[in-house]
C-alpha positions as CSV (number, residue, x, y, z in Angstrom):
1,M,0.0,-0.1,0.0
2,A,1.4,3.4,-1.1
3,P,1.4,6.1,1.6
4,R,-1.4,8.6,1.4
5,W,0.1,11.9,2.3
6,K,-2.1,14.7,3.7
7,G,-2.8,17.9,1.8
8,K,-5.4,19.9,0.0
9,D,-3.7,19.3,-3.4
10,A,-0.9,17.6,-5.1
11,K,1.7,20.3,-4.1
12,S,0.8,20.3,-0.4
13,K,0.9,16.4,-0.4
14,K,4.3,16.5,-2.0
15,D,5.6,19.1,0.6
16,A,4.4,16.7,3.5
17,E,6.2,13.8,2.0
18,A,9.4,15.9,1.5
19,E,9.1,16.9,5.1
20,A,8.8,13.5,6.2
21,L,11.8,12.4,4.2
22,K,14.0,15.3,5.4
23,E,13.2,14.4,9.1
24,P,12.6,10.6,9.3
25,M,10.8,9.2,12.5
26,S,14.0,7.3,13.4
27,K,16.0,10.6,13.7
28,I,13.1,12.3,15.8
29,V,13.0,9.3,18.2
30,S,16.7,9.5,18.6
31,Q,16.5,13.2,19.6
32,L,13.9,12.5,22.0
33,Q,15.9,9.7,23.6
34,S,18.8,11.9,24.0
35,S,16.8,14.7,25.4
36,L,15.1,12.5,28.1
37,V,18.6,10.9,29.0
38,Q,20.2,14.2,29.5
39,S,17.3,15.7,31.7
40,N,17.2,12.3,33.7
41,A,13.4,12.3,32.9
42,C,11.3,10.4,35.4
43,G,7.5,9.5,35.2
44,S,5.0,8.6,37.8
45,L,2.6,5.7,37.7
46,S,-1.1,6.8,37.6
47,D,-3.8,4.1,37.2
48,S,-3.2,2.7,33.7
49,S,-0.8,5.4,32.4
50,V,2.3,7.2,33.1
51,H,2.6,10.9,33.6
52,I,5.8,12.8,33.2
53,A,6.6,16.5,33.5
54,V,8.5,17.9,30.5
55,Q,10.0,21.1,29.2
56,A,8.8,22.8,26.0
57,E,11.7,21.2,24.0
58,Q,10.7,17.7,25.1
59,L,7.1,18.6,24.6
60,D,7.8,19.2,21.0
61,L,9.8,16.2,20.6
62,L,7.1,13.9,22.0
63,D,4.6,15.4,19.7
64,K,6.9,15.0,16.7
65,A,7.6,11.4,17.7
66,Y,3.8,11.0,18.6
67,F,4.2,9.6,21.9
68,G,1.5,10.0,24.4
69,Q,-0.5,13.3,24.7
70,P,-0.2,16.6,26.7
71,V,-2.4,17.0,29.7
72,R,-1.9,20.4,31.1
73,N,0.6,23.2,31.8
74,V,2.0,22.8,35.5
75,A,4.3,25.7,35.6
76,K,6.2,28.2,33.3
77,D,7.6,26.0,30.4
78,M,6.6,22.8,32.3
79,Y,4.0,20.6,31.1
80,W,2.3,17.3,32.1
81,F,2.4,14.5,29.4
82,Q,0.4,11.2,29.6
83,L,1.8,8.0,28.2
84,T,0.1,4.5,27.7
85,L,1.7,1.6,29.6
86,E,3.2,0.4,26.2
87,E,4.6,3.8,25.3
88,A,6.0,4.3,28.8
89,F,7.7,0.8,29.0
90,Y,9.2,1.3,25.4
91,L,10.9,4.5,26.5
92,C,11.9,3.1,29.8
93,Y,13.1,-0.5,28.8
94,S,13.9,-0.4,25.1
95,L,15.2,3.1,24.7
96,K,16.6,3.5,28.3
97,C,15.7,7.2,28.5
98,L,12.9,7.1,31.0
99,K,12.7,6.2,34.7
100,I,9.2,5.4,36.5
101,N,8.2,5.6,40.0
102,R,5.0,4.9,41.9
103,G,4.6,8.5,42.8
104,A,6.1,11.6,44.3
105,D,9.1,10.9,46.8
106,T,9.5,7.3,45.8
107,S,12.6,5.8,44.0
108,P,12.4,4.6,40.4
109,L,11.3,1.0,39.8
110,N,13.6,-1.2,38.1
111,D,12.7,-3.2,35.0
112,E,11.5,-6.2,36.8
113,E,9.3,-4.3,39.3
114,L,7.8,-2.0,36.6
115,W,7.0,-5.2,34.5
116,H,5.2,-6.9,37.3
117,C,3.4,-3.6,38.1
118,F,2.3,-3.1,34.4
119,N,1.2,-6.8,34.2
120,S,-1.1,-6.2,37.2
121,K,-2.6,-3.2,35.5
122,K,-3.2,-4.7,32.0
123,Q,-4.1,-8.1,31.0
124,A,-2.0,-9.7,28.4
125,I,0.3,-6.7,28.2
126,S,3.3,-8.9,27.2
127,F,1.5,-9.6,23.9
128,Y,0.5,-5.9,23.3
129,Y,3.8,-4.6,24.3
130,K,5.8,-7.1,22.1
131,A,3.5,-6.1,19.2
132,Y,3.9,-2.4,20.0
133,S,7.7,-2.4,20.4
134,H,7.9,-4.6,17.2
135,L,6.2,-1.8,15.1
136,R,8.0,1.1,16.8
137,M,11.4,-0.5,16.2
138,K,10.6,-0.5,12.3
139,N,9.8,3.3,12.8
140,W,6.0,3.1,12.6
141,V,4.1,5.5,14.7
142,V,1.6,3.5,16.8
143,R,-1.6,4.7,18.3
144,S,-4.7,3.3,19.9
145,G,-7.1,1.8,17.2
146,A,-10.2,1.7,19.4
147,Q,-12.2,4.1,17.1
148,Y,-11.7,1.6,14.2
149,G,-12.3,-1.7,16.5
150,V,-8.7,-2.8,16.5
151,D,-5.8,-2.7,19.1
152,F,-3.5,-0.2,17.2
153,I,-3.4,1.9,14.0
154,V,0.0,2.5,12.4
155,Y,1.4,5.6,10.4
156,R,4.6,5.9,8.4
157,H,5.1,9.3,9.9
158,H,3.3,12.0,12.0
159,P,-0.4,11.7,11.6
160,A,-0.4,15.5,10.6
161,R,1.4,14.4,7.4
162,V,0.1,11.1,6.5
163,H,-3.0,8.9,6.9
164,S,-2.7,5.7,8.8
165,E,-2.3,2.6,6.4
166,Y,-2.9,-0.4,8.8
167,G,-5.3,-1.5,11.6
168,V,-3.7,-4.0,13.9
169,L,-5.0,-6.8,15.8
170,V,-2.6,-8.8,18.2
171,R,-3.2,-12.4,18.5
172,S,-1.6,-15.2,20.4
173,K,0.3,-18.0,18.6
174,D,0.3,-20.3,21.6
175,N,-2.2,-23.0,21.8
176,D,-2.6,-22.7,25.6
177,D,-3.3,-18.9,25.6
178,D,-5.2,-18.3,22.4
179,D,-7.6,-15.5,23.3
180,V,-5.6,-12.2,23.8
181,N,-8.7,-10.0,22.8
182,G,-11.2,-12.6,21.6
183,R,-10.9,-11.3,18.1
184,L,-11.0,-13.0,14.6
185,R,-12.4,-16.4,16.1
186,V,-15.4,-16.4,13.8
187,W,-15.6,-15.3,10.0
188,S,-18.2,-12.7,10.8
189,D,-15.6,-10.8,12.9
190,V,-13.1,-11.1,10.1
191,Q,-15.6,-9.8,7.6
192,C,-16.9,-7.0,9.9
193,T,-13.3,-5.9,10.7
194,T,-11.9,-6.0,7.1
195,R,-15.0,-4.2,5.8
196,L,-14.7,-1.4,8.4
197,L,-10.9,-0.9,7.7
198,G,-11.5,-1.1,3.9
199,S,-14.1,1.7,4.2
200,V,-11.4,4.1,5.7
201,A,-8.6,3.0,3.3
202,K,-6.8,0.6,5.7
203,T,-5.6,-2.7,5.5
204,L,-5.9,-5.3,8.5
205,L,-2.6,-6.4,9.9
206,V,-2.6,-9.3,12.3
207,L,0.4,-9.8,14.5
208,Y,0.6,-13.3,16.0
209,V,2.9,-13.2,18.9
210,N,4.6,-16.6,19.8
211,K,6.2,-16.8,23.4
212,N,8.1,-19.9,22.3
213,G,7.5,-21.5,25.5
214,H,8.6,-18.7,27.7
215,S,6.5,-17.0,30.4
216,D,5.6,-13.3,30.9
217,G,7.1,-13.2,34.3
218,S,10.1,-11.1,33.3
219,P,10.9,-8.5,30.6
220,L,14.0,-10.4,29.7
221,Y,11.8,-13.1,28.2
222,L,10.4,-10.6,25.7
223,E,13.7,-11.3,23.5
224,N,12.7,-14.8,22.9
225,Y,9.1,-13.8,21.5
226,A,8.5,-14.0,17.9
227,V,6.2,-11.9,15.9
228,E,4.5,-13.2,12.7
229,E,2.9,-10.6,10.4
230,R,-0.1,-11.2,8.3
231,T,-2.3,-8.9,6.3
232,I,-5.9,-9.7,5.7
233,S,-8.0,-7.7,3.0
234,R,-11.3,-8.2,1.2
235,W,-11.0,-9.7,-2.1
236,S,-12.6,-7.6,-4.8
237,L,-14.2,-9.3,-7.9
238,E,-13.3,-6.0,-9.9
239,Q,-9.6,-6.9,-9.5
240,C,-9.8,-9.9,-11.5
241,R,-12.2,-8.9,-14.2
242,E,-11.0,-8.3,-17.8
243,R,-11.2,-4.6,-18.3
244,S,-12.5,-5.1,-21.9
245,L,-15.6,-7.0,-20.8
């Protein structure tokens, strides 16, 4: 599927593509990583999300990399930013640029403590996090897909510049734990999902996560998980007809 750049006309779409090529997502994320490391950034766990106070520069980088969302201004040039559990753990565990504590005046949690805490807050987070990190490492921008009835939607670059291309559902490849989200177990669900995504010019991408016999008791086991990618789309009779008929 070719990217669908945003713009009112051909020129503005070309400009959006040029800007994305000039400033690729990998470069933006690297800049964000460096900025958070230099500031010794630390977030606080709040219910099922993580809040972090950032300066204007980091606010801009978080927006460009499209992590989380701003909550409110807490002081001059200081802002509260809210991250999902997957986003927070990716910055903390994979990029090593964020520390997280349970609240004010508490020491940061180590990777094992944080993983157990997140596991208690979101069921099957090991599957969702593996899928999220798999896509982020390929420089896709990953956002919630709740409005389209899927787990995630992904963009080639910032959503202000390009339309999302895929709606993502996460499934387990393990026989003993085959119900991550209860999706795609009957054909009617497959048909409804592909029809909905097709109506908004998106393709269904299913990520099958295989634990390869490992548990979800430690983040170290995530390295042994495998991800299988499979796209599902509606077959159009028009694609196979002879145009001359």
